[in-house]
N, C-alpha and C positions, 0 to 999 in steps of 0.2 A: 353330847347327846342331844342338844337342842337343835342342831342342824340336820340330824338324821331323821328323815321323814319318809312317809309313804309317797309313792309317785303321784297318786291322784292329789294328795294334799299339797305336794310341791307345785303342781300345775295351778291349783287354786290360789296358792300364795303369790305366784307371779301375776295372776289375774288381779288379785287385790292390790298388789303393788302398782300395777299399771293404772288401776282405778284411782288410787290415791294421788299418784303423780299427775294424772290427767286433770283431776279436780283442782289440785294445787296450782297447776299451770293456768287453769281458767281463772282462778281467784286472783293470782298474782298479775295476770294480764289485765283483768278488770281493775285491779288496784292501780295500774299504770295511769288510768284516767284521773284518779284522785290525786296522784302525786305530780303528774306532768301536764294535766289539763288537756288541751286539744292535741298536743303532740303525743299524748299517751294513748290515743286511739290506735296508733300503729302497734304499740305494745299489746293492747287489748286484742286486736285482731290476730296477731301472731300467737298470743297465748291461747286464745279460744280455738284456733285451728289446730295447733299442736295438742292441746288438751283433748279435743274431739278425736283426733287420730289415736291418742293413747286410750281413750275410753272405748273406741271401736276395737282396738287390739285386745283390750280386756274382755270385751264381749265375745270375741272370737276364741280366746283362751278358755273362758268359762264354758262356752258351747262345746269346745273340743273335749274338755275335762268331763263334761256331762255325757257326751257320747261314749267316751272311754269307760266311764263308770257304769253305763248300762250293759256293756259287754264284758265287764271284768268278772273274774271268778270269785265267788264268795266262799271263804273258808273260815273255820273257827280257829282262832289263835290258841296255840297250846299253852301260852303263858298266862293270858288274862281271860281266856274262854269267851271272848266276844267275837261276833261275826265281823270280818274285815274283808275288804276287796283287794284283790291282788292282780297287778298287771305284769305280764311277762313271766319268766321262770322264777325270778326272785324279787321279793319286795319286802317292805316292812309293815308291821301291824300299824294301823292308823291310831291305835290307842296307847300301846305300850312300846312301840318301835322295835319289837323283836323281829329279827331277820327270818323271813319265811321263804320256803322254796317248795316247788312241786317236783323238782328234778332230783331223783335219788342220788345221782352222781355228784351233786353239789352239796348234799346234806352230809357234811363231814364231821358233825359233832353228835355223839351219842347222848342219850338221856342222862347217863351217869356223869359225863363230862360237863353237860349243861348245869346239872345240880352242883357240881364242884365249883364251877365258875360263879354261880349265884351266891354260894356260901362264902367265897373268897371276898366278894365285894360287899 
């Protein structure tokens, strides 16, 4: 259940991952100067350039997720009763990860079956 996430949150997670990797490369590249002296400047330059590229990629992903978030449909989750944003025909609740859909053709579970599944687990 931990990897099942809403689409917008998944984009934000990739943005955070790129931010952390970019910062880590920058720190490790700068640490090359400490460990290797003058020869470490090459490592520092390479680390800083790749870290900057990853940070810019993260900026792009966060911008993209923000633009998607402004046009996303807001619905109330039937499970936790919180407002959540939904991209596409199906998505997951940002809070309780319930599968949500706006397409009646894909809604194949009735309320009684949902209650039966919840009491089983």
